[in-house]
N, C-alpha and C positions, 0 to 999 in steps of 0.2 A: 186735331181730332179727325178720325177717319169717317168721311161722309160719302154718300153715293156720288159717283162721278156724273157730270152732265155730259150731254151728247158730243160736246166739242173736245172731250178729253180722251177719246178712243176712236178707233177706226169704225166707220159706219157698219161694216159687216159684223162687228162684235156686239152690236146692240141686242141681237136676238138672244145672245148668251147672258149678257148683263141684266136684261129685263127679267130673267128667271130668278134673280137673287133678291132676297129680302134685304132690309136696311142694315141688319146686324151681321155683316159679312164674316166677321171673325168667328162668331158663334156658328155660323153656317159652315164655314170651312172646317171647324173642329168636329161638328156633327157629321159632316160628309166623310171625314177620316174614319170615324167609327163605323158608319153605315157601309162605306165601300169596302173596308177591310172585312166586315162581316159577310158581305156579298161574295168577295173572293174566297173567303174561308169555307163558304157553303158549296163551292163548285167542285165537281169531280174533274179528273184529268180529261175525260172524254168531253165534258162540257167546255173546258178551257180551250180545246181545239176546234170547237164547233163554229161553223160559218153558216149563216142562214141562206147564203147564195155563194156560188163559186167565186164570184168577183168581189166579194166582201171580205173584210178582215175577220180573223178568228177572235174569240173573246180574249185570248192571250195578246193578240196584236192590238186590240182596242185598249187594253190595260196599259201596254207599253206606250201607245200613242198618248194616252192621258198623262203618263209620267213624263214623257219627253216634253210635252207642251207645258207642263207645270215647271219643269226645270228651266226651260227657255224663258218663260214669262217671269219667273223669280229672278233669273239672271238680269233680265231687262230692268226690273224694278230696282235691283241692287245697283246696276250700272248708272241709272239715272240719279239715284241717291248719292252716289259717289262722284258725280260731276261729269259723267260721260257726255260729250257734246256731239259726237259723231252719230250719224244715222245707223242704228243697229240693223243688221241684215234680217230679212224675213227667212222663213223656212218653209219648204214644201213638204207637207206631211206625207205625201205619196213617195217622194224620194227617200225620206227618212225611213219609212216602213219597208221600202224595197232594199234597204241596206242593213236590215237587222234580221237575225235569225232568232226565233223564239222557241225553237224545238227543245232546247236544253233548259228552258225556264219552267220550273215547276211552280205549284201553287204557293209553297212557302216562300220561294224567291219573289214572286210577284206581290204577295202580301207584304213582305218586308220592304221591298223596293218602293211600293206606293206609300206605305205607312211612314217610312223614314223620310221620303221626299216631301210628303204633306207636312209632317212634323217640322222639318227644316224650314219650309215656307212660313209656317205659323210663327216659329221662333224668330225668323228674320223680320217678319212684319211687326211683331211685338217690339222689336228693337228700334223701329223707326220713330223719329220725333214727329210731333204734330205737324210741323212745317214741311217735313219730307213728303207728305201726301200731296202737296201742292206742286211739287217739282214736275216740270214738263220735259220730256225727252222725245227723241224721234226713233221710231222703229218701223221698218218696212215702209218708209216714206210717209208715215202717219205720226202726227203729234199725239202723245199719250201721256197722261198723268200717272204718277206712281199710284195714286188712289184707284186707278182703273184696274190694276193688275189683280188684287185680291178678288174683285168682282168678276173679272174675266175667268180666273181660275175656278171659282165656284160655279159660274154659269157654264163653262166648258164641261166640267164634270156632270152637272145637271143634265146637259144635252146628251152626253154619251151614256150616262147611267140610265136615262129614260129609254134610249134605243136598246141598250142591253136587256132591260126588263121587258120591253115590248116585242122585240124581234128575235131575241136569243133564248134566254132562260127565264 
């Protein structure tokens, strides 16, 4: 059964994200999918390109960052479930964002990319056995349980969605 991870099951810096998530993380992930897709759908092209400061990411870039993070964390969860024993590498979000061009990405593309990515994570998580949630692996030199990943994904989106609503649109 999927239960909330304890503090020893994830990197200390991830606590601020995980603490924003309720106990029923699968329902929250599903509701976020709907809510964030509705948010994207309600944006104009001009809003998608908006930055609240020159040194900040545009809304398009924030959406791509959310998707990148989701894919990486889902991969880590899958790797641990499949028996990976190696320390999985970290990723530098700023390097990732400096190596992507979002100019050609329109609202429909971003909507579909997020929607399908989140749906893929949900389906994967539903396929895990109760014992899979207890598996511990290593990523970015931190021990992490498989159970921490759904909470991290929900908390990461909560964090960025709040910033988008407060500072952007």
